[in-house]
C-alpha positions in Angstrom: -15.5 7.7 19.0 -15.7 6.6 22.7 -13.1 3.9 22.2 -10.6 6.4 20.7 -11.1 8.7 23.7 -10.5 5.9 26.2 -7.4 4.8 24.3 -6.0 8.3 24.3 -6.7 8.6 28.0 -4.9 5.3 28.7 -1.9 6.3 26.6 -1.7 9.7 28.4 -1.8 8.0 31.8 0.9 5.5 30.8 3.1 8.4 29.5 2.5 10.3 32.7 3.5 7.2 34.8 6.6 6.6 32.7 7.7 10.2 33.1 7.0 10.1 36.8 9.1 7.0 37.3 11.9 8.5 35.1 12.0 11.7 37.2 11.9 9.8 40.5 14.8 7.7 39.2 16.8 10.8 38.4 16.2 12.3 41.8 17.2 9.2 43.6 20.3 8.6 41.6 21.5 12.2 42.1 20.8 12.7 45.8 23.4 10.3 47.2 26.6 11.4 45.6 28.7 11.6 48.7 28.2 7.8 49.3 29.5 6.8 45.9 32.7 4.9 45.5 34.0 7.4 42.9 33.3 10.4 45.3 35.2 8.7 48.1 38.2 7.9 45.8 38.3 11.5 44.6 38.1 12.8 48.1 41.0 10.6 49.1 43.0 11.7 46.1 42.2 15.4 47.0 43.3 14.9 50.6 46.6 13.3 49.4 47.3 16.2 47.0 46.6 18.7 49.8 49.0 16.9 52.1 51.7 16.9 49.4 51.1 20.5 48.7 51.4 21.4 52.4 54.6 19.4 52.6 56.1 21.2 49.6 55.1 24.6 51.0 56.7 23.8 54.4 59.8 22.7 52.6 59.9 25.9 50.6 59.5 28.0 53.8 62.3 26.0 55.5 64.6 26.6 52.5 63.8 30.4 52.5 64.7 30.4 56.2 68.0 28.7 55.6 68.8 31.1 52.7 68.0 34.1 54.9 70.2 32.7 57.6 73.1 32.2 55.2 72.7 35.7 53.8 72.6 37.1 57.3 75.9 35.2 58.1 77.5 36.6 55.0 76.5 40.1 55.9 78.5 39.9 59.2 
């Protein structure tokens, strides 16, 4: 009976150790997202899209100003 209790205790300690290592691995792998290559690539892509969007918006504002100016000249 004593052998079985020791064996059970050892198995429980091993399971606890494996679970602890697993959880620590998850924590370490999830904490440093901003340093990953994929994150940096996505950030660069986002910045590029924002610049394109700002350019398109500025172009639309300029076109509206030109249209308003043409309309004002026709009204004269």
